[in-house]
LUMVEXGU-46627 format. One record per atom (N, C-alpha, C): atom name; x, y, z; residue in one letter. Coordinates in steps of 0.1 Angstrom, whole numbers. Example, Ala and Ser with C-alpha at 12.3 -4.5 7.8 and 13.67 -1.06 7.14 Angstrom:
// residues 2
+------+-------+-------+-------+------+
: name :  east : north :    up : resn :
+------+-------+-------+-------+------+
:    N :   132 :   -57 :    78 :    A :
:   CA :   123 :   -45 :    78 :    A :
:    C :   132 :   -33 :    78 :    A :
:    N :   128 :   -22 :    71 :    S :
:   CA :   137 :   -11 :    71 :    S :
:    C :   129 :     0 :    79 :    S :
+------+-------+-------+-------+------+
***
This chain:
// residues 80
+------+-------+-------+-------+------+
: name :  east : north :    up : resn :
+------+-------+-------+-------+------+
:    N :   128 :  1618 : -1300 :    M :
:   CA :   130 :  1631 : -1296 :    M :
:    C :   117 :  1639 : -1296 :    M :
:    N :   107 :  1634 : -1301 :    G :
:   CA :    94 :  1641 : -1301 :    G :
:    C :    90 :  1644 : -1315 :    G :
:    N :    78 :  1649 : -1316 :    N :
:   CA :    72 :  1652 : -1330 :    N :
:    C :    75 :  1666 : -1335 :    N :
:    N :    79 :  1675 : -1326 :    E :
:   CA :    82 :  1689 : -1331 :    E :
:    C :    96 :  1689 : -1337 :    E :
:    N :    97 :  1696 : -1348 :    P :
:   CA :   111 :  1698 : -1354 :    P :
:    C :   119 :  1707 : -1345 :    P :
:    N :   132 :  1704 : -1344 :    I :
:   CA :   141 :  1711 : -1336 :    I :
:    C :   152 :  1717 : -1345 :    I :
:    N :   157 :  1728 : -1342 :    R :
:   CA :   168 :  1734 : -1349 :    R :
:    C :   181 :  1727 : -1345 :    R :
:    N :   190 :  1727 : -1355 :    F :
:   CA :   203 :  1720 : -1353 :    F :
:    C :   210 :  1726 : -1340 :    F :
:    N :   210 :  1739 : -1340 :    E :
:   CA :   217 :  1746 : -1329 :    E :
:    C :   211 :  1743 : -1315 :    E :
:    N :   198 :  1742 : -1315 :    E :
:   CA :   191 :  1738 : -1302 :    E :
:    C :   195 :  1724 : -1298 :    E :
:    N :   195 :  1715 : -1308 :    A :
:   CA :   198 :  1701 : -1305 :    A :
:    C :   213 :  1700 : -1300 :    A :
:    N :   222 :  1708 : -1306 :    M :
:   CA :   236 :  1708 : -1302 :    M :
:    C :   237 :  1713 : -1287 :    M :
:    N :   230 :  1723 : -1284 :    L :
:   CA :   230 :  1728 : -1270 :    L :
:    C :   225 :  1718 : -1260 :    L :
:    N :   214 :  1711 : -1264 :    K :
:   CA :   208 :  1701 : -1255 :    K :
:    C :   218 :  1689 : -1254 :    K :
:    N :   225 :  1686 : -1265 :    L :
:   CA :   235 :  1675 : -1264 :    L :
:    C :   246 :  1679 : -1255 :    L :
:    N :   251 :  1691 : -1256 :    E :
:   CA :   261 :  1696 : -1247 :    E :
:    C :   257 :  1695 : -1232 :    E :
:    N :   244 :  1698 : -1229 :    E :
:   CA :   239 :  1698 : -1216 :    E :
:    C :   239 :  1683 : -1211 :    E :
:    N :   235 :  1674 : -1219 :    V :
:   CA :   235 :  1660 : -1216 :    V :
:    C :   249 :  1655 : -1212 :    V :
:    N :   259 :  1659 : -1221 :    V :
:   CA :   273 :  1655 : -1219 :    V :
:    C :   278 :  1660 : -1206 :    V :
:    N :   275 :  1673 : -1203 :    Q :
:   CA :   280 :  1679 : -1191 :    Q :
:    C :   274 :  1672 : -1179 :    Q :
:    N :   261 :  1669 : -1179 :    K :
:   CA :   255 :  1662 : -1168 :    K :
:    C :   262 :  1648 : -1166 :    K :
:    N :   264 :  1641 : -1177 :    L :
:   CA :   270 :  1627 : -1176 :    L :
:    C :   284 :  1628 : -1171 :    L :
:    N :   291 :  1639 : -1175 :    E :
:   CA :   306 :  1640 : -1171 :    E :
:    C :   307 :  1643 : -1156 :    E :
:    N :   297 :  1649 : -1150 :    T :
:   CA :   299 :  1652 : -1136 :    T :
:    C :   299 :  1639 : -1127 :    T :
:    N :   292 :  1629 : -1132 :    G :
:   CA :   292 :  1616 : -1125 :    G :
:    C :   283 :  1616 : -1113 :    G :
:    N :   276 :  1627 : -1111 :    D :
:   CA :   267 :  1628 : -1099 :    D :
:    C :   253 :  1624 : -1103 :    D :
:    N :   251 :  1617 : -1114 :    V :
:   CA :   237 :  1613 : -1119 :    V :
:    C :   235 :  1599 : -1115 :    V :
:    N :   223 :  1596 : -1109 :    P :
:   CA :   220 :  1582 : -1105 :    P :
:    C :   220 :  1573 : -1118 :    P :
:    N :   223 :  1561 : -1117 :    L :
:   CA :   224 :  1552 : -1128 :    L :
:    C :   212 :  1552 : -1138 :    L :
:    N :   200 :  1551 : -1132 :    E :
:   CA :   188 :  1551 : -1141 :    E :
:    C :   187 :  1564 : -1149 :    E :
:    N :   190 :  1575 : -1142 :    D :
:   CA :   190 :  1588 : -1149 :    D :
:    C :   201 :  1589 : -1160 :    D :
:    N :   212 :  1583 : -1156 :    A :
:   CA :   224 :  1584 : -1166 :    A :
:    C :   220 :  1576 : -1178 :    A :
:    N :   213 :  1565 : -1177 :    I :
:   CA :   209 :  1557 : -1188 :    I :
:    C :   199 :  1564 : -1197 :    I :
:    N :   190 :  1571 : -1191 :    T :
:   CA :   180 :  1579 : -1198 :    T :
:    C :   187 :  1591 : -1205 :    T :
:    N :   196 :  1597 : -1198 :    L :
:   CA :   204 :  1608 : -1204 :    L :
:    C :   212 :  1603 : -1216 :    L :
:    N :   218 :  1592 : -1214 :    Y :
:   CA :   227 :  1586 : -1225 :    Y :
:    C :   218 :  1583 : -1237 :    Y :
:    N :   206 :  1577 : -1235 :    K :
:   CA :   197 :  1575 : -1247 :    K :
:    C :   194 :  1588 : -1254 :    K :
:    N :   190 :  1598 : -1246 :    K :
:   CA :   186 :  1611 : -1252 :    K :
:    C :   198 :  1617 : -1259 :    K :
:    N :   210 :  1615 : -1254 :    G :
:   CA :   222 :  1620 : -1260 :    G :
:    C :   225 :  1613 : -1273 :    G :
:    N :   222 :  1600 : -1274 :    M :
:   CA :   224 :  1593 : -1286 :    M :
:    C :   214 :  1597 : -1297 :    M :
:    N :   202 :  1600 : -1293 :    E :
:   CA :   191 :  1605 : -1302 :    E :
:    C :   195 :  1618 : -1307 :    E :
:    N :   200 :  1627 : -1299 :    L :
:   CA :   204 :  1641 : -1303 :    L :
:    C :   216 :  1640 : -1312 :    L :
:    N :   225 :  1631 : -1309 :    S :
:   CA :   237 :  1630 : -1317 :    S :
:    C :   233 :  1625 : -1331 :    S :
:    N :   225 :  1615 : -1332 :    A :
:   CA :   220 :  1609 : -1345 :    A :
:    C :   213 :  1620 : -1353 :    A :
:    N :   204 :  1628 : -1346 :    Y :
:   CA :   197 :  1639 : -1353 :    Y :
:    C :   207 :  1649 : -1359 :    Y :
:    N :   216 :  1653 : -1351 :    C :
:   CA :   226 :  1663 : -1355 :    C :
:    C :   234 :  1658 : -1367 :    C :
:    N :   238 :  1645 : -1366 :    H :
:   CA :   246 :  1639 : -1377 :    H :
:    C :   238 :  1639 : -1390 :    H :
:    N :   225 :  1635 : -1389 :    G :
:   CA :   216 :  1635 : -1400 :    G :
:    C :   215 :  1649 : -1406 :    G :
:    N :   214 :  1659 : -1398 :    K :
:   CA :   212 :  1673 : -1403 :    K :
:    C :   225 :  1677 : -1410 :    K :
:    N :   237 :  1673 : -1405 :    L :
:   CA :   249 :  1677 : -1411 :    L :
:    C :   251 :  1670 : -1425 :    L :
:    N :   246 :  1657 : -1425 :    Q :
:   CA :   247 :  1650 : -1438 :    Q :
:    C :   238 :  1656 : -1448 :    Q :
:    N :   226 :  1661 : -1444 :    D :
:   CA :   216 :  1668 : -1453 :    D :
:    C :   223 :  1680 : -1458 :    D :
:    N :   229 :  1688 : -1450 :    A :
:   CA :   236 :  1700 : -1454 :    A :
:    C :   247 :  1697 : -1464 :    A :
:    N :   255 :  1687 : -1461 :    E :
:   CA :   265 :  1683 : -1470 :    E :
:    C :   260 :  1680 : -1484 :    E :
:    N :   249 :  1673 : -1485 :    K :
:   CA :   243 :  1669 : -1498 :    K :
:    C :   239 :  1681 : -1505 :    K :
:    N :   234 :  1691 : -1498 :    Q :
:   CA :   229 :  1704 : -1505 :    Q :
:    C :   241 :  1712 : -1510 :    Q :
:    N :   253 :  1710 : -1504 :    L :
:   CA :   265 :  1718 : -1508 :    L :
:    C :   274 :  1710 : -1517 :    L :
:    N :   270 :  1698 : -1521 :    I :
:   CA :   278 :  1690 : -1531 :    I :
:    C :   280 :  1698 : -1544 :    I :
:    N :   270 :  1705 : -1549 :    S :
:   CA :   272 :  1712 : -1561 :    S :
:    C :   274 :  1727 : -1557 :    S :
:    N :   283 :  1733 : -1564 :    I :
:   CA :   287 :  1747 : -1561 :    I :
:    C :   285 :  1755 : -1574 :    I :
:    N :   283 :  1768 : -1572 :    I :
:   CA :   282 :  1777 : -1583 :    I :
:    C :   295 :  1784 : -1586 :    I :
:    N :   300 :  1784 : -1598 :    D :
:   CA :   313 :  1790 : -1601 :    D :
:    C :   311 :  1805 : -1604 :    D :
:    N :   321 :  1812 : -1607 :    K :
:   CA :   321 :  1827 : -1609 :    K :
:    C :   312 :  1831 : -1621 :    K :
:    N :   310 :  1822 : -1630 :    E :
:   CA :   302 :  1825 : -1642 :    E :
:    C :   287 :  1821 : -1639 :    E :
:    N :   284 :  1816 : -1628 :    G :
:   CA :   270 :  1812 : -1625 :    G :
:    C :   267 :  1798 : -1629 :    G :
:    N :   276 :  1790 : -1633 :    N :
:   CA :   274 :  1776 : -1637 :    N :
:    C :   275 :  1767 : -1625 :    N :
:    N :   266 :  1757 : -1625 :    K :
:   CA :   266 :  1748 : -1614 :    K :
:    C :   276 :  1737 : -1617 :    K :
:    N :   285 :  1734 : -1607 :    T :
:   CA :   295 :  1725 : -1609 :    T :
:    C :   295 :  1715 : -1597 :    T :
:    N :   297 :  1702 : -1600 :    E :
:   CA :   298 :  1692 : -1590 :    E :
:    C :   311 :  1695 : -1582 :    E :
:    N :   309 :  1694 : -1569 :    F :
:   CA :   321 :  1696 : -1560 :    F :
:    C :   325 :  1682 : -1555 :    F :
:    N :   338 :  1679 : -1556 :    N :
:   CA :   344 :  1667 : -1552 :    N :
:    C :   353 :  1670 : -1540 :    N :
:    N :   350 :  1667 : -1528 :    P :
:   CA :   358 :  1671 : -1516 :    P :
:    C :   372 :  1665 : -1517 :    P :
:    N :   374 :  1654 : -1524 :    A :
:   CA :   387 :  1648 : -1525 :    A :
:    C :   396 :  1656 : -1534 :    A :
:    N :   390 :  1664 : -1543 :    K :
:   CA :   399 :  1672 : -1552 :    K :
:    C :   401 :  1686 : -1547 :    K :
:    N :   393 :  1690 : -1537 :    G :
:   CA :   395 :  1704 : -1532 :    G :
:    C :   388 :  1713 : -1541 :    G :
:    N :   393 :  1726 : -1542 :    T :
:   CA :   387 :  1736 : -1550 :    T :
:    C :   391 :  1736 : -1564 :    T :
:    N :   401 :  1728 : -1568 :    D :
:   CA :   405 :  1727 : -1582 :    D :
:    C :   396 :  1718 : -1590 :    D :
:    N :   388 :  1724 : -1599 :    S :
:   CA :   378 :  1716 : -1607 :    S :
:    C :   384 :  1713 : -1620 :    S :
:    N :   396 :  1717 : -1624 :    N :
:   CA :   402 :  1714 : -1636 :    N :
:    C :   410 :  1701 : -1635 :    N :
:    N :   408 :  1692 : -1644 :    E :
:   CA :   416 :  1680 : -1644 :    E :
:    C :   424 :  1678 : -1657 :    E :
+------+-------+-------+-------+------+
***
């Protein structure tokens, strides 16, 4: 995707543009392959960004200011 960092929102917009171009079906095969590859790169980048964000949000701060591990399987109830 290049050496410059790109914001998640910008990557999502570019991915949407790629998808729209491919969905029209008016793209020559060679261009479609190039667009598909770019779309896959953008998709992987966005997926990685979302995983990084999820890792940062795994621990939450409760009302008393204590850091608590968040288990998505349990929901918001931290009492067992």
